[in-house]
Structures are given as C-alpha cells and as structure tokens.
N, C-alpha and C positions, 0 to 999 in steps of 0.2 A: 083728974080724979077718976079712979077705976070704978065702974059701976058693977053691979052684981052679975049682969049678963056677961061682961067681959071676963070676970073672974071665973064664972062657970065654964066658959069656953077654954080658958087657960088650964083649968083643972082637968077637963076632959082631954085636952091635948097632951097634958103631962101623963095622964093615965095611959093614953094610947101609945105615946112614945115609950113609956116605961114597959108596957106590955110587949111592944115590938122588940125592945132591947132584951127583955126577959126571954121572949121566944127565940130571938137570935142566939142568946147565950145558951139556952137549952140545946138548940140545934148544934152549936159549936161543941158543947160537951158531948152530945150524942155522937157526932162525927169523929171528934178527936179522942174521946175516951171510951164511951160505951161500945162503939162499933169500929174502933181503931183497927183491930186485928182483921175483922171481916173485910173492911174497905181496903186495907193494905194488901190483902190477898187478891182482891179484885183488881187493884192497880197493877200488881205484878202480873196477873194473868193477861191484862190488856197491853202491857208495855214490855214485859220480860219473856224471852223465849229460850228454851233449851234446844240446841241443835245437836242431834245425835250423829256421830261420825262412825260409820261402819268400817271395820278394818278389812283389808283385802285378804281373802282366803288364800292360803299357800298353795303352791302347785305340787303335783305328784309327778316325779320323774323316774325314768328307768335307770339302770345302773350306769349308763353312759350319758345321762343328763337329758335324754330325749323326753319331750313333754307327753305325759299320759293323761293328766287332768289339770285344768286351769280355770281361772275366773276372768271373764271379760266384762268391761264396763257397759252397763245398759241404763235405761231410764225407766222409772215408774211414773207413768203419766197420771196426774191428779187434777181435780177441779175444785174451785171455790164456788159452791152453789149460790152464795150471797151476792156474787157479782154477775150472775147470769140473768136475774130478773125473770121475765117470761119468755126468754129466747131458747129454752131447752131444745125445742124441735130443730131449730136452725143449727145449733152447735152439735147435736147428736148426728144430724145428717152429714155435717162436714167431717166429723171425726170417725164415724163408723168404718169407712173404707180403709182408712189409714191404720186404725187399731185392730182391724179385722174382728170386730165385735158387733153383734147385731145392734142395729140402730135403736130398737126399742129398749134394750138393756141400758145403753148409755143414757137414753132419754129419762128413764125412771131414776137413775142414780144422780141425775143433776138436780133433783128436788131435795130440799132439806127434809130429813126425816124427823117428825115430831112425835114424841112419846111422853109418858109421865113416869117420874121416878118413884121411889118407894114412899115419898112423902106426898105424892099426888100432884107435884108441881110439874108444869109443862117444861120439857127439855128438848132442845133441838140438837140432835146427835151429830149431824154433819153440816153445820151451817157454813163452815169455812173449808172443810177438807173432806174429800172423797176420792178413793182410788178408782181409776178407770181401767188401767191395764199395766201389767208388769212386763219386764224383759223386752222393752221397746228399744230398738237399735238407735244409735245416734243419727243415722240418716233419716229414719222415720220421724224422729223427734224434730229434725230440721224442717221436714215437710209439714209437720203439724203446726209449728210456729208460723211458717209461711202461710198456711191455710187460714189460721186464725187472724193473722194480720190483714189478710185480704177478704175476710168474711163480710159479705154484703147482707143488709137486712131489708133491701128493697125500698129505700127512702132517701131523700136528700137530707143528710144529717146537718148540713150547714144551716138549714132553716129551723132546726130544732133549738129549744132553749139550752143554755149553757150546761145546766145540770144533766140534761138528757144526753148531750154530746159527751160529757165526761163519763157517763154510764157506759156508753158504747165503746169509748176508748179504753176504759178499764176492763171491759169484757174481753176485748181483743188482746190486750197486753197481759192481763193478770188472771183471768178466770180459769185458764188452763195452764198448768205449770208442771214441771218435772222435778223429781228427786233422783239423785244419783243412786244407782244400785249395781249389783253384779250378778252375773249368771254363770253357773257352772257348766263347763263344756268338756267333752271328752273327744279330742281330735281324731282318735283312732277307732271310734265307734265301739264295737263290742270287744276289741282286743283287751285281754286281761281284765275284763269287766268284773268278774267275780272276785278278783284280788282287789281291784280298786274300790268296788262297791258303787254306791250311788248316793246322791244327796237330795235333800229337800230344803224347805225353808220354814222358819218360825218367825212370828211377828213380835216385835217389841214396840210398846207404846211409850212415846215420850212427847210431852207437851201437846197431848191430844192428837198426835200424828202417829201413824202406824208405819214402822220400818221393818223390813225383812232382813233376816240373817240366815246364811246358808249353814246347814248342819248335816253331818254325815248320817246316813241311814244304814249302811252296811259296808263291809270290807274295810280297807285302810281308811276310807273317808270317815267311818264311824269309830274305828279303833283309835285313831290319832286325831280325833275331832278337836280336842283341846289344843293340840300343837298347830293344827292347820288354821284354826279359827282366828287366832290373835286376840287382841283386847280392844274393845270399842273405846272411842274417845267422845268427848262432849264439849260443848261451848255454851255458856250461859251469858246472855247479853240482853241489853234493852233494845227495843225497836221503836220506830216512829209510827205515826198513824197508819201508814201504808204497809206496816209489818216489815219494813226494811231494817236491817241491822245497823245499830249505831256502834261502830267499831270502838270508839273512844270509851264506851260504857261497858265493855266486856268485863264480867266478874270472874269467870273461869274459862280456861282454854286448855284442855287436855287433848293432845293429839292421839289418834288411834295408833295402835301398834299392830302392824300387819302380821299375819300368820306365817309360820315357818314352812319352807318347802321340805317335802319328804322325798328322799332318794331311795329307791328300792333296790333289792338285789336282782330283780327281774330284768332280763334282757329282752327288749321288745322284738328283736329279730328271732331269738329262740322261742319266744312266746308265739310268734306268728308261725314258725316252723311246726311247733306242737299243735296249734289249733288247726293248721292246714291238714296235718296228718290225721288228726281226730276227725275232721270233717270228711275226708276221703273214706275213712273206715266206717263212719256213720252211714254214708250212702251205700256202702257195700254190704254191711251186716245189719243195718236197721235196728240197733239196740235201743232200749229205752233211754239209756244215757251212756256216754263214754267219757272217761276221765284220763288225764295224763299229768304227770309231774316230772320235771327235770330238776335234779339237785346236784350240786357239787359236793361229793362225799366228804372231802377233807375239811370243809368249812360248814356244811349244813346249809349253804346258801340255796334258796329256791330260785332257780333261774327262769322257770316258767311253770305255770299251774293253770289248768283249765278243765272245765266240764261242759260238754254239749248235751242238751241244748243250753244256750247262753242267752244273754240279753244285751241290749244297747242302752247304756245309762243315759244317753241323750233322749231316749224315748221311754218314759216310765211305763207306758202301756205294754212294753215287751217283758216287764219284770213280773214273774209268776213264781209260785212255789216250785215248779218244775225246773226253773233256771237257777236254783240254789247251788252253792259251792259244795258239791257232794264229797269233795276230797277231805273235808273236815266235819261236815254236818251229818253224814250218813255212816252207818256201820254195816258191816257185812261179815259173814263167815269167810275167812280168807282162802280156805281150801289148802292146796299143797304148797303155796308160798310159805305157809307157817312151818313147814318141815325144816326150814333153816334154823328155827329156834331149838327144836329137840335134838337135831343132829349136831349142831355146833355145841350145845350144852353137854351132850354125852361125850363128844370128842374132848371138850375142855376138861371134863371130870375124869377122863381116862377110862370111862365105862366101856367105850367102844373105840375101834381104830378103823381107818378107812378100808382096810382089807378084810375086816371081820365079815363073816358070812351069816346070812339069815335065811331061814326057810320061809318063803312067802306063801306057802300052803296052796300053791296053784290057784290063787285068787280068792280063797275062802278061808276065813280064820274065825273060829268060835271063841269068844271071850266074854265073860260076865253075862252070859245069857244072850248075847248078840252075835250076829254073823257080820264080820267086816269083809269088805270086798275091795278088790283092785280092778282097775279099768282093763287090765289084761291078766291072764293066768300065769303069773311069775312063779318060779320055783326058788332056786337059790340065787340070792343077790348079795353083793357086798354092801357095806355102808355107802360107799361111793355110788354103787349101782342103784341103791334105793333113791338117791337124789337124781341120778340120770334118768331112771325109768319112772320116778315119782310114785313109788309103791306105798300105798296106804298101810298095808299090813306090815311092811318093813319098818315104816316110821312108828307104827303102834308098838312093835316089839322093842324098838330102841327106847321109846317113851317108858315102857314098863321097866326096862333095865335102869333107866335114869331115876325113876321114882317120882311120886307126886310132888313132894316138897321142892326138889331141885328143879323139876320142870316148871313149877309155878315161879320159882325165884328167877329163872332165866327169862321167862316171859315178862315178868315185871322189869327186869334189868334192861330188856330191849325196849321198854317204854309202853308196853301194852297195859291197858286198864287205867290209864291216866292221860290227861291232855298233854300234847307235845309242847305247848307254850307258844305256838305260832301266834303272832300278833294280829289275829283276825277274830271277829265276833262269831259266835255260833259253834265253836269247836266242841266236840263231845269227846269223852275219854274212852269210849268203847266198853266192852264187857269182858271181864276176866274174873270169874268167881273165885273166892278164897277156897283153899283145899277142903276145908270143912264142909263146903256146900257141893263138892263134887259127888257124882254118882260113881258106882263101881266101874262103869265103862269109860268114864271121863279120861282116865290115864291113857286109854287107847284111842279115844276120839280126838282129843285136843292136839296130839302130835300131827294128825292129818288135817288140822285146821277146822275141825267141827267142835261145837260147844264153846266157842270163843268168838267174839265179834270185835272187829278192828275198823279203824278208818283207813282210807287209802293212803293218807299221809303217814300214819303210824307204820304201816307195812313197808312203805318206801324208805323210811328212816331206818328201820331195822336192817334192810338190805344195805343201806349206805354204811351202817356200822361194819359190816363185813368187807366193804370196799375201803374202809378207813382203819385198818389194823385192829379191828374189834372195838373201836371207840364210837359210842353213840353221841351224836351231836344234837344240840338244840337247833331246831329249824330257824333259819335266819331269813327274814323277808325285808327288813328295813336296814339300809346301809348307813344312812346318816340323816341328820336334820340340818338344813341350811337357812340362813337369813336371806333377805331379798337381794343382798349384794353377792351372794354365793359363798359367804364365809361359813365354815362348819361350826355349828353350835353344839352338836352332839354326835359322836362317832360310835357306831356299834361294832362289836368284834365277835368273831366266832366263839362259841361256848361249848366246851366238852361237858357232857353229862356224866358219863362213866365208861370205863372199859369193860365190856361185857364178856369178851373172851380174849385169850392171850394171842400174841402175834403168831405163835406156832399153830394154834388152832385155826386162826384166821386163814393162814396160808393153806392149810388142809381143806378148809371149806371152799376156798376159791378154786382149788384144783377140782373138787367135786362139781362145783357150779359151772366150770368150763365145759363139762360133758353134756350139759342140758341143751345148749344150742348146736352141739356137734351131731354128726350122723349117728343115729341110734338113740339120741336123746329125745325129749318131748317137745323141743322147740327148734328144730333145724331151720325153720323159716326166720329165726331171729339172728342167725349167723351173719356176720359182716365180712366183706371181702378183705379189708386191710387191717382188721382188728380182731383180737381174740375177745369174745364176749363171755361173761359169766352171768348166770341168771337162773331164775326159777319160774316155772309155770304154776298156775293155780286154776282149778276148776271146781266150783262149789255149787251144789244144789241150793236154791233159795228156800228160805223158811218163811211160810205164811201161815198165820193163825196157829203157830206152835208145831207145824208139821212140815216136812220137806216136800217140795213140789217137784214132781219127776221131770217136767219139761221146761223148767226155768232155772237158768244158771248164771252165776257170776264168773266171768272168765278174766284171767289176768296174766301178765308177764312183767316181771321186774328184773332188770339186768343192768350191768355196768360195763364200761370199757375204757381204755384197754384193761384187760383183766388183771395184769400184773402192775399196772400203774394207773389206777382208776381216775379218770377226769370227770366223768359224767355218769349219773345213775338215772335211769328212765323207767317210770312205771306207767303201764297201760292197763286200764280196767274197763271191761264192758259189762253192762247190766242187760241180761237177756238178749244176747246176740242171735241173729238168724244166720242161716247158711253156715252152720258149724257152731260149736260152743266150747270146745277145748281151748284152754288158754294159749297153748303153744300154736294151735292152728289159726285162731282169729286175732290174737294180740301180738304174737311173735313177729309177723310181718309188719305190723304197725310200728313196733319198736325199731325194727331194722330201718324202715323208711325215715323215721324221725332221727334215729341215731346217725345215719349216713349224712343227713343234712347238717346235723349239729357238728359232726366231725369236720366237715368241709368249712363251715362258718368259723369254727373255733381254731382251725389250723392245728388239730391234734396230730402229732407225728404218728405214722403207721407203725404197727408192731413189726420190728425187724425180723424176729424169728418166723412170723407167719409169712412175710414176704420171701424169706429164704426158702421156706418149704414150698411156696407156690412157684418160685423160680427154678427149683431143683429139677423138675422134669424137663424144663426147657434147656438147662445146662447139659443134662444127660443126652437129650436128643441131638444137641449140637455136637457133642463129643462123638456120638455114634456116627453121625454123618461125616465128621472129619476123618474118623478112622477108616470108613469105607473108601474115602478118596485117597488115602495114603497108600502108596505102593507097598 
C-alpha cells in the first residue's frame, strides 16, 4: 500500500524528469532549429577549409626566347600563435637570423592580437595565422624546419606531463609553417627594364588566410597583366582536428591555370648594344637623359628601346620618376627632324621639286612680325640642300608654299597628335593643334619643328615610314603569346597604318636624307664605313614656363641603313647635353657606334656601291703602278 509520502516523492520525481525532458527538448529545438544556420556555419568554419591555389605568372621572353622576366618558387613563412604558448622569446630568437628580421618584430607578431568588433565583442585576429616573412628560399625554409625541430627549451621534457610534452611537440612541428609563393625576378637586371616594367603584389584573403598575387605595375608587366597572371584555382575540403585535409571529403577541386608567356620583338643583344652605346654617351656628354630606339622599318618591330637613367626591377628602391620611359611618356619640340614632314609633303603634292631653289635670306627671315633664324647664314639652297644643311628658313618657305591645311594633314598622317598604339602604359599623344588654333607664324614655325610636341617614338616611326616606301607602321612590341609548353596561343603580325607619301616621293626623300651624314651635311659623324646612311638631325631649344631657354637643348639624330634597302632605323635623343648640343655633333656619333654593332650582329650585307667607290682609288693606284713598271 503506497502511503502519501511515497506518492509525493513519485510526483516530485515525475515533475523533475518531465522538466529535464522539457529542457532537453527545448535545447534540441534551439540547436537543431533556432540556431541551426549559425551552428552549421561554425561547424564548417571548424572543419571545412578553402585552399587557394595561385597560378604561376608567365615569363617574358625576347624575340629569340631568352628569359627577360620569370617567377621562381619561394615560401611565405607563417606562424600559428595558438601553438606557441609562452615561448615567443625562444621562437623569435631562433628564427630572426634565418628570416633576417629583427627579433623584437617576430616576438611581437607571435602574440594573438585581441580587439573588439563593431558589436563590442572580443575578437582574436591572428589566433592561428600570422605572416612572418615573404620570399623565403627553399634552402632557408629547410634550415628553419631543422632549427624548429631541434629547438630546446632548457628542460627535461620526458619528465613533463603528457599534455605538456604534446604542447612542445606541436610547437616544434606545427607552430611555424610555410605556404607556397612565387617571386618575380629579372635575370638581366636593368636590361630593357622600362619595356618590361616591374611588378608588385596584392593580397587575397581566403579562409582567414592572406595570400599574395603578383601584379604588373608598369611596362609589359602591367599592359599584359591579365595574360601573364593566369587564373587562380581553389579546393574546398574538410579537415580533421589538426587541420589536416581529409582528401576523401573534398567538395570542390579546381586547378589553377598558369599565365601565358609573352614573347617580345625585343632582341636582348640589340638591347644591350643600345644601352651600352647610350651609357658611353651619357658619360661623355652628361645629359639629363638619353634615349634610343631601334626599329625594323618594314614591320614596325621595336628591336630595342631604352632611356638612361634607368632602374633595376629587382630593386624597387631604384625606381623613381627620373627613370621613366621617356620614349613614350615625354614630349618635346622635335626641331629639324620634323622637316621631313613638310619637305616630303610638299614633294608629294608637287608643290616643290628637289632642285627648286629658295633664298634663305642670309640667315634672317622676317615673317608675320617675327624674325626667323638659321644656324648659319645661308643664301640660295635647293630643296635637297635645305635638308642637307637643315635650314629653318628654307623649311619655313616650303611650309608656306604647302599651306596650313596640307601641312596639318601630313603631320597627322605621319601619326603626330595621337598615340602610336604601342602596348605600354603611360604613352601620350603629343601636341599638334588644329589649324584653327594656329597663330600667323605657325605655318613658318611648325616646318622647323617648333610649335609642335612629339614623343621620341612618334618621331622615330615617322622616319621609319620614309624607310618603308612611305608606309607608316603600327609599332610592334609583342611577337606572340605562348602556353607553358611553348605552344603559340596568339600570334601578332605587322600592321600598316597608312601610306603617307608615294613610292616616288619616298625615293626623292631618301636621296635628300643621304646627304645629311655625307661631307657637307649636318651629321658627318653618323656616316658608316660600309653602308650608306640616310637620316636627319634635330636641335631644339627647350621650352620652360612658356618661353624658350637659350642654353638648354634637345639634340637628336634619326637615321636608317642601308639607305636603299633599310633594315634598321635608329633614333638617338639627348636632353640637355654638355660638350656640344647640335644633334649631328653629339647624337650622330652615338648612332654610328650603335649602328656599326647592329650591322655586325645582324649580318647585314654591306652596300656594294659604297664598297666599289671605296675600292676605286686602290684599283687606280694599282693600275698606275703597273703602268710604270711596263716598258
């Protein structure tokens, strides 16, 4: 028989059990329904990881496949502060010499950083991950792993409790780890650096880890960044308690696609020839800068291009505004090299002929309220002689005969006033005002290269047009894109822009330009022994604050050879040279030096006519001697 006391206890027990089951039921509903999404995310954060796979950045090659820029595998050394405990000092002391980082810097980074988020909740920012050093070589990483494996903490660990021994084992094996990375290298240092450009890195955050990706900052590295970069891959997978991947539980696995290799038209040997020639001239004339371009006129291929001072892309500290690629970023008044525009245009229109004569006014010509000057007091010169002697007054009178509209049309046809389209960042289009904005004297000033501003590349391409039957070519810098196996993905071809002057006019211009490096011309120092050179000098006062400066000049010589079968066009430009400032005097010999080496390297056959002329005196001398010996 159950008494009241037992019944009371049974009821209390039932209530207690019911309450327990109710609480358990509520907890299950809370976990499984109310907080399902939140807890699911936490579970994924704890057990699921996304591994980001960086693609290998493509190489940059010269026209013969020689390496100009590449990416080498390196390590980014990281730490898991949660596994270090209170041993930050010992770890920092061991790693500092190997990472070449101050010990105090490493010590501070090994502590978890605690802060509060926008809701006021405490957040640990780097509990499991902190970067210690980038671009660590494989050899150095092997030394780090060896150092960590042998790290001593000054105690007999065998006498420690099991959990403490496990702590030290995990510290040695997992507290310091490395992630694969790549570093951009330029094996030839500063060679072609302004064409190649340089690179930097941007960080990508994935699964609370920071990964670096190389990006181009200038030059080809920047212009073709999307082609060089490739496409990143990723892998989503579950991990165990030690954060090791469970391969069988991979959800996604997308492999990275490496970047394409870029093969340029630049020839590294010709680039070295050009830079060496510029460096020698820099020592001799001490200009603010000196630029050079080598182009194949028939295709527009840029075989070499450089400006000194330059930089080494391996050393970012050497990159300054003064080391920019002035061939495309800076404009200048071209001076007398621009005379090829007005004279070729006038010949093409039939306004003048090579033998037409012009009175050059003994060096002083009054026009539109201005006095135009020549560098020498010329009197009567033919059209050809105006090119030979580089008469400003003669060019001005030809420009007046040609007229404003036609002069402007020929200038634009030669490509002035707009970008050339070279695949490099930072190119400017120069300055060529429309006719409606010309002053009364513009028609006389522009023919002599004043009142117009051009880039060095624009002026070189205009000369190349005369070396290419009057056809202006699009500058070609990229030859093709290749995959990692060397298969061509995209091939680029030479592109004609327009024919500026006829073949007949072109031949007349070449005959006139041959006289410039000849005796009596303005650039005898540019003449070559085995080749006939055609070219033009330029000397222009610099403009500062809207006025010409009397003692600052831009000097230039642009020429091509062999004149009757042009293979190479070379432009040399100096900014404020010392020890002379005329283009023919300071730039002509640099052209000859570079051209001689180019001809030898490229095995360009010598001009037969020139050799016959040079050998003629020897033949006559031999014949005379023979006659004296004959009875």
